[in-house]
Every structure is written in structure tokens, then in C-alpha cells.
N, C-alpha and C positions, 0 to 999 in steps of 0.2 A: 305617217310612220309612227308606229306605236313604240313608246319608250318604256322599257321594262326597268322599274325602280329596283335598286339593289336591296337584297334582303337585309333587314336590320339585325345587327349582331346583339345578342342578349347581353346585358350588363354583367361585368365580371363580379363575382362575389368574393370579397377579400376575406380570407380565413385568418383570423388573428393568430399570431404565433403563441404557442403555449407559454414560452418564456416571457414574451411581452405582456401577455395578460396576467401572468403571475406577478410581474413587477408592478403592474398597475394596481392589482389588488393589494399588494404589500404597501405601495405608496398611499393608497386610500386608507388602509388600516392605520398606518402611522400618522396620517393627517388627522384622523378622527380620535386617536388615542395619544395624547401628548406624553403621558407617563411611559408608554412603551417606546416612544421616540427618544425620550431622555435616557431610558435604560439601555437602548441600543447604542446611543452616543457614548455613554460612560462605560460600556462593557469592556472595551479594549484597554483603556488606562487602568480600570479597576482590576482586570485580570493581570496586567503587568505588575501592578502594585502588590497584589496578593501573591503572585508566583515568585517575584524577585525579592520583595522586602519581608512580607509576613512569613513566608515559608522559610526563608533564610534565617530569620530571627527565631522561628520555632526550632529549626535544626540546631541553632546555636544553644538554645536552652536545653535541648535533649543531650547534646554533646557534653555539657557540663556534668552530666551524671554518668558518663562513661569513664573509662580508665585507659591508661597506656601501658603496654607491656614493657617492663624494665629492660629486658634483654633484646627484644626485636624492635622496639619502638612502634609497634603496630597498635592501633586503637582497638580495644576490646569492648564490644557493645554489651557490657554487663552493668546493670544498674548498681550504682554505688553513690553514697553521699560523702565520700572521702574528700573529694576536691572542694565541695562547698563548705564542709566543716573546716578544712584547712584554711581556706580563704577567710572565713568568718572569725576563727579563733586564734590564728597565728598572729603574734605581735608584729611581725614584719609587715604583713599585709594590712593590718590595722593602721600602722604608722603611715604606709603609703596612701591608704584611703583618706586619712585625716589630712595629709599634705595635699592631696589632689583636691579635696573639697575646699580646703583653705585657699588654695590658689584660685579656684573657680569663683569663690565668694569675693576674694579681693579684686579680681578682674571685673566682676559684675558691679561692685560698688564704685570702682574707679570709672568704668564706662558710663554708669548712670549719672555720676557727678559731672562728667564731661559732656554727656549728651543732652542733659536737661537745658542748660543755658543756650546751647547751639540750636536745639530743636525749637525752643521758645522764641529765639530771635527769628528763625526761619518762618515760623508759623504766625507769629503775632506782630512782629515789628517790620520785617523786610517787605519791600514792595514786590509785586508779582514778578517783575523782571529779575530782581535780586534773588527771589526765592528759587527760580529756575536755575540761576547760576550756582547757588549754594547746593542745590540738590545734585547738580553735575559734579561739583567739587567733592561732595560726600561720596558719590558713587565711583569717582575716579580711582581711588585705591583698590577697589574690587576688580578693576580690569588688569591689574598687575598680578603676576604669579605669587602664590602663597610662599613658595620657597625663596623667591627673590626678595620679598619683604622681610622674611625671617633672617636671611643672611645679611641683608642690609642693616638690620638692628644688631646683628652680631658684630659687624664692622663698627657701628656707632658706639657700642658698649665696650669695645675692646680697650685695653690699657693704653693704647696709643691712637684711639679713635678721635673723632671730632668732638664728642661730648667731653672726653678727658681734656682735650685741648682748650675747650671753652671754660671748664671749671678750674683748671690749674691756676690761673691768675688769682682766683678767689680762695685758694687753699682747699678746694674740693677735688674729688676724683670720681670716676665712674664706679658703680657698684660691682662691676665685673660680671662674670658669668655665674649663674646660680638661680635661686628662687626669685630674687628681686628682678633679675633680667628677664626671667620667664614671664612674670606678671606684667612687666612693662611691654614686652613684645606682644603678648596675648591681648592686652588692653588696646593696643594699636590695631591689631588685626580684626577684632570684633567690634570696634567702635561704630562703624557704619551700620552694622546690624542692630545696634541699639538706638542710634539717632533716627533712623527712618520710621520705625513703629511709633516712637514718641512724637515725631513731627506729624505723622498722619493723625495721631490721636488729638494733638493740640489744634490741628487745622480744622477738626470737626467741632470744636467748641464754638457755639454761636456767638457772634459779636454782640448780639442783642442782650445776652446775659451779662456781658462785661459792662455794657452801657447801663443796664438796669442796676447793677451793683454800684456803679458810680453815681447814678441818680439818687440812690437810697443812702448815699453817704459812705459807702464802703471805700476804704483806702486801698492802695495798691496791694499791700501785703495781705489784707483781709480778703480781697478779691482772689488773689492767688491761692490762699489757703482754703477758702470756703467754696469757691466756684470752679477755678481751673483745676486744682489738685484732684478733687473727687472724679472729675470727668477724664483727666489724663492718667489716673492711676492704672486702669486696665492696660493702656498702651505702654506704660512704664514697665509693668510686670511682663508684658509680652516681649519687650526688649531684653529683660533679664533672663527670660527663657532661652533666648538665642545665645547670649554671652555665657551663661552658666553651663548650658549643655555642651556648647562647642569647646569650652575650656576643660570640662570634665573628661571629654573623650580625646583630647589632643595628646599626641605623643611626639610630633615632629619638632615643635618649637623647643620643648625642653631638651631634646637631643641636640639642638643647634646652639642654644644659649644657656642651657641648664647647668653646664659645668659638671656633669656626672650625676645630677639629681634625677630622681625617678618619679614617675606618676603611674597611675593605673594603666594608661595606654602604653607606656613603656614596657611594663611587665607583660601585657598581652602580646606586644610585638616580639619580645624576647622569647616568650614561651612558644610562640608559633614558629618563629624563624630559627633561633639558635637551639632551643631545647627540644623542639619538635613535640611539644606536649599540648596538643589542641584541647583536650578536656580541661586541663588546668587553666589554659588561657580563656576558655569559654566561661569557666566558673568566675574568673577575675572580671570578665566583661559583664557578668550579671550585676556587679556592684553599681557601676554608673547607670545601668538600665533601671535598677530598682530605685536609685536616688532620683532619677529624672521622672519616673512614673509617680513617685511619691510627691515630688514638687508640683507636677501637673495636677495631681489629685487635690492638693491644697489650694491651688489658685483657680480651679475650674469654675468656681462661682463668682469670681471677680470680673468675668467678662474678658479676661486677657486672651483666652484662646480665640475669641472672635476677632482680635486685632492681628493675628498672625497671618 
């Protein structure tokens, strides 16, 4: 009996999907071009930064050169320098500017004076286990709400607060609400932002340099001044950028513990909310922006920006 073999079925030819082949070509291209891969990776955050931050800042600058109709309160998009001239030449705004810069400088100096020994102990003296514990302790205040901390200091600095209770037996009293209370509160709020950059900078100081200084007869003070200080200076300046800029633009703390005192941020808030004068508020906001950019321009060659 003759057996008839079944006919062989020809192999199927798989036609690649156009979408799959395009994805493969794109993957191969990105694999061969790392710069294109990096550009694609950064495109989304850069777009968000440009659209939300840069564009908003540009609109703020443009609004400062507009004006507000006295009768209707509507913004008129007519170019004028009146707001900028008023903010720069008026004695009232000059006084507020000097007060704001003075508060920011005082907060910065206090935070640096407090942060240096703390950061030095964390980086140079403490054991690794103690370092981790101290870092957690420094970061812990950042987990609490800004408003909770500001109102806590309002309670501490009040006339019947805990600080007044502690100082009364020694004949002292709390400074009360005002500029001093604002400086104390802001110094507490921004201290972690100063400690961490200085700690990171000191931690990068090679121990071999300290040992070499000791072997060459350098005493502790000479080693700090000639070896540690030059290497830690960029980190210290980086910390001052945080405290100075954050204090310069703050308006909430002085409203809570300032006792009626004003800063530039207070004027911006009042002109936007109560007076409904956005162009004048934008012109006032230009002052801290110019000051910050000027400060960054001065410290750009110190390497401080690399420590941010």
C-alpha cells in the first residue's frame, strides 16, 4: 500500500510591524548616540523649568513696566518706567530695602557662626554612626511645617512665653515681637540649609592633607586657617546663598513675629492682595532678584555654585 506523504506547508514569513521596526530603529539610534539619549532624558524637566519658572519670571519682569488704571483697577499694558522709578527713588522703599538686606545679612552671619562648629564636628570629629545620627537630627526640623515652626517661635518669644520664664529670674526678658524676633526665627528656619552644604564641603577635605600638615609641624589653628578654610570656603558661601536668598524673599515670618515691621516680601504681598497693584508689586520684586543675581555674580568664581 502506497502512503502519500502530506504536502509540506511553506514557512510563514513574519512581516515586521512598522511601529515595532520604528521603535527598534529609534532604540538603536539612541544606543549609538549618548548625547541624543541625554537630551531626550532631560527634555521633559527642562521644558517644565522653562515653561513654569523662566516664563513666569519673564512675565514678572514685563509686568513691572505696566501700569494699573486708578479708577477701574485694570492692568494697562502700556510701557512705563514709573513703577521702577518710584521703587528706586522713594525713601519709603529705600528704607524697606535696607531693612530687608540688613535682616538677611544678620540671619546669614548668625547661621554661618552656628553652622561652622556643628558641621566641623559632624565631618571631622564624629564617628560614622554619630555622623548619620547628627544628619538625621539636622534634617528633622525640615519635616515640620514652616508655619508650625514660625508660630512656635511666636509662642516662645511672647511676653509670657517659655523664654521670658527662663530669663526672668536673671533680670532678663524676651525681645518681644519685631526685627530681633524676625532674625531669631529666620535663623532657626534656615540653619539646616547652611549646615548641610558646609558639612558636605568639610567631608570632602582629604584626611591626608590634615596629616601632612601635622607632620610638617602645623598646629591646629594653622591647619584650620591654611588647609581647611580655603577648601571649605566655597561650601560656606553656598550655605550663605541659601540663608541670604530665603531671608531676602520671606514675608510670612515677619508677619507672624515682626510686630508690624515690613520687608520687601510684605510689600509685594500687600500690593498684590490688598492694593491689587500687580505692576508695582512686580517692580518691588525686582529688587531682591537684582540683589540675588548680583551676589551670585560676585561668588561665581569661588566654586560656591558647584556646592549647591
